[in-house]
N, C-alpha and C positions, 0 to 999 in steps of 0.2 A: 504493500500500500504506500500512500504518500499523503503529505499534508496538502489540503486545499482550503485556504482561508482559515475559518474557525473549526474545520472538520478534518478528520483523518479518513481517507477513502480507501477501500479495499474490496475484494470480491465478495467475501462472506466472513462469518465469525471463525471459520476454519482456515483463514489466511490464504484463500484462493486468490490469484491475481484478478483484478477487476476494479470496478468503481461503484458497484450497486449498493454496498454497505457504507454508511457514513457514521462516524463516531464523533460526538460533540466534544471538543477539547477544552472548552471553558464555559462557565455559567453565562447564559444569555437569557433574554426575555422568552425564548422558545423552550428553555428547560435547563437542567443542571448539566455540568460536565460529566462525561462517562456514559450518558445515554446514547443508544445507537439504534439504527433502523436499517434493515436490508430491504431496499425498494423492490428488489426482484421477487422476494418470497413473502414479504410482509412480516418477517421475523423482527423482533425488537427486544430490548432489554437494557441491562446495565452491565458494569464490568464483571460482576460475578457470573452473569450469563455467558460472557465471552470466555471466562476461565472454564466454565462447564463445557461449552462447545469445543473449544480448542484442545482441551485435555481429554475429551471423551468421557467425562464423569457423569454419573446419573444420580449420585447421592449428594444431597446438599451439604452434609457434614464433610464430605471429601472436598467439595468446592471451597468451603470455609477454611479447611486445613491447608489447602494449596495457597490460598490468598494470605493466610497468616504466615506461612513459611516464606513466601516471597517478600513480605513486609517485615520479616524478623520479629513478629509479634508472638507473645506467649499464647499457648492454646487456650481457647475459651473454656471456662469451668462449668458453664451451664448450657442447657439446650439452646440452639440458635433457631430463630423463627425463619422459616423459608419465605422467600419473596412471593409477591403476587397472591397473598392470602393463603399460602400453603399451610399444611399442618406443621406443628412443631416437630423438629427432628431430634433424634437421639443425641445425647451429649457424649456418647462413647468416644473415647480417645482413638483417633485413627492409627496412632503408632501402636497402641496396645492391640488393636484389631489386626494390624499388619503382622505383629509378632506371633499372634495366635494362629493366623493363617499359615505362616511359614512353618511354625512348629508342627502343624497338623499334616503337612506335606511330607513326602518321602524322598530319599536321595534318587538321583536320576539314572544311575546305571541299570540297564535292562528295561527302561521305560521308553515310552514314545517320545520323551524329551530328547533322549539320546538319539533316537531314530531321526527326529526332526533336525537336530544339529548336524548329524552326519550326512543327511540329505542335502544340506547346504554346504558340504565340503569341509566342515569343521571336525577335525580329529583331535585337537588339543583339549581333552576333557579332564586333564589333571587339575587339581586345585579348583574344582568347581563346586565346592561346598556351599557357595552362595546361591546355587540353583537347586530347585526341588520340583517334584511332580505332584500335582493334585488331580486325581482322575475325575473328580466331580466338583469343579469350581463354579460358583454362582456367576451367571452372566445375565444382565438385563439390558436390552438395547437402549432404553430411555425410561423416563419416569413413569410412562404409561404402558410399557411393554411387559410381557410375561417373562418370568425368570426361567432360565435354562440352566442345566447342569452339564458342563462341558469340561473335557480334560484341559489342563493348563500347565505351562511352565511358570513356576513361581520363583522370582529372583529377589533376594534380600538386598535392600538398599541400606548401607551402613555408613556410620561416621568413621573418622580416622582411628577410633579406638575399637572398632568392630561392633558397636551397638547397632542393632537393627532400628532404623528410623522410618522405614517404609518398605513397601514391596511393589514389585512390578509383575503384572500378569500378562502372559501371552497365551491366549486360547488356541488350541491345536485341533487339527483334524483327527478323528478317532484312530487313524493308522499312523499318525505322526508324519505324514507325507508333506504337510504344509501347515500354515496357520489355518484356523477355523474359518469357514466361509460365513462370516458375520460382519456387521458394519464396522465395529471397532474392536479388532482382535487384540489390541494392546491397551492396557490401562494401568495406571499407577495410583497408589494411595499412600498417605503418610506425609512426613516432612522430608521432601526431596532436596531442598536447596542446600548446596555445598556437598551433598552426599552422593554415593555412587554404588553400583554393583561391582564388587572387587574380586580380582583373580590374582592370587599371589600376594605376598607381603612386601610392600615397597620399602626401600631404604633411601638410597641416594638417586636412583633412576627409576622412572616409571613412564607408562604411556597411558593416555586417556583419550576417549572419543565418545561418540553419542551412543549408538546401539550396541546391545549385547552381542548380536551376531557379527557386527563389524569388528568389535574388539576381539572376539574369539577367532575371527578369521586371521587377524594379524598375529594372534598368539599361536595359531597353527604353524606360522612361519617363524615366530620368535618365541619358542615355548618356555623360555626361562625369564622373560621380561615381565615384571609385575604390571598389571593393567587395571583400569577402572572404566566402567561404562556409566556415563552421566545421564543417559536415557533421552536427552533432547539437546538441541543446540543451546537453548536458553540456560539449561542447567550446566552444560559443559562450560559456558563462559564464566561461571562463578564457582566451579568446583574448588574445594579446599585443598591446599597443598600440604603434604606431610612435612613435619618440621625439619627433617634432614635432607629434603629433596634438593638436588643440585642440577639435575637435567630432566626435562620434561619433553616427551615425544607427544605431539598433538596429532592424533589420527583424524584426518579431515574427511568430511563428506563433500562431494562436489556439488554444492547448491548454495544459494545466497545466504541462507541461515547458517550453514556450516562455515562459510567464509567469515561472517560477522563474529561467530563464536571463536574462530581461530584468531582473528585480529585482537579481540578482547583478551583472550587467554595469553597471547604473546605479550601484550602490554602489562598484564598483571604479573606474569613471570619475570619480566625485566625489572619491574619495580621491586620484586622480592629477591632479586639477585639470582634467579634461576635461569639457566640456559634453556631456551625453547627451540625444538627442532620439529618441523612440520613433516608429517608422512602423508603424502597425497596419492590417492589411487588413480589408475588410468581411466577407470570408468566412474560410475556414480559413487561407489563406496568399495571397501576392500572385500566385502563378501561377493559383490559382483565380479571383482577381479579374480578372486579365488575360484569361483564357479566357472568363469569363462576361460581362464588361462592355466589353472592348476597351482598347487602349492610351490613347486619349484620356481615357476615364473614370479610368483609373489615374493618368494624369498630372495630371488635375484634383484627384484625391484627394490626391496627394502634394504638390501645390503649396501646399495649405492647411497642411501639416505642416512644411514646410521653414523654416529661418531665412530672413528676408527677403533677406539678402545672397547666399544660396545659390540663389535661384530663377533669377536671370539667369545665374549662374555655371554651373549644372549642368543646366538644362533646355533647352539648345540642342538642336534637333532633329537635328543632325548631330554625330557624335563629333569 
């Protein structure tokens, strides 16, 4: 989108290119800042509705939690009242709910999560304790849709000390051949800001990127390098740095949001005295590269981008 006078124009609340949706940027006689309308569909709402649509959330408690995390606010202690005259929502802490959901799931070996990842060319499944499998995970398409029970990959989103602060769900086809054929097969809950899905324990060098599959694709080629998936470009830009980190590899996605996250992360790393090195794919992301060209080609691609001292350290073929 782009600014047009007192409004921000974009295609829709899910950030599609276009100009049919306009968000009021300041209070005017026509209404308060933050209100928006999509002229193409008649949809309208406030900034919480934007969070709900863009993050694919159906539960108002999850929407509030996401807004609180973004604003660095403490969690609400009492039930929040839903907008537009809705019923009062539960005051259940989303972090507690996330921890319970992760605890109820089981390790991925021998499950369709393993099948799903291997179907995407990912073979580096060591140190994947942050991933689990739930054969009957609740999915509801929207506030008015009926609930389904579908198999899902559950990923723990942790802080730098390893505490679970949220989870990420990827609903899968029953045979693990792909993601489930539903409107929003990926959703997160909990406090995600600054946190990530982690693989390996970082010390002085680590890599970070957006998606779980993207990070595990790079780890298939660099099996010893600790990595973290921030789950979105917005969260990648603000991921927390481990205290002893001195070199950060930024695994990019080739899209405008990925480029903005890359630039923001480079600036933050420089300010913190951390060397930042960008790992860019040939196609849209490294999972596309892995599936199109194979692991040997990706390994050769990455070898040219690594700092010389990291080639022998992290390119060992066994973890």
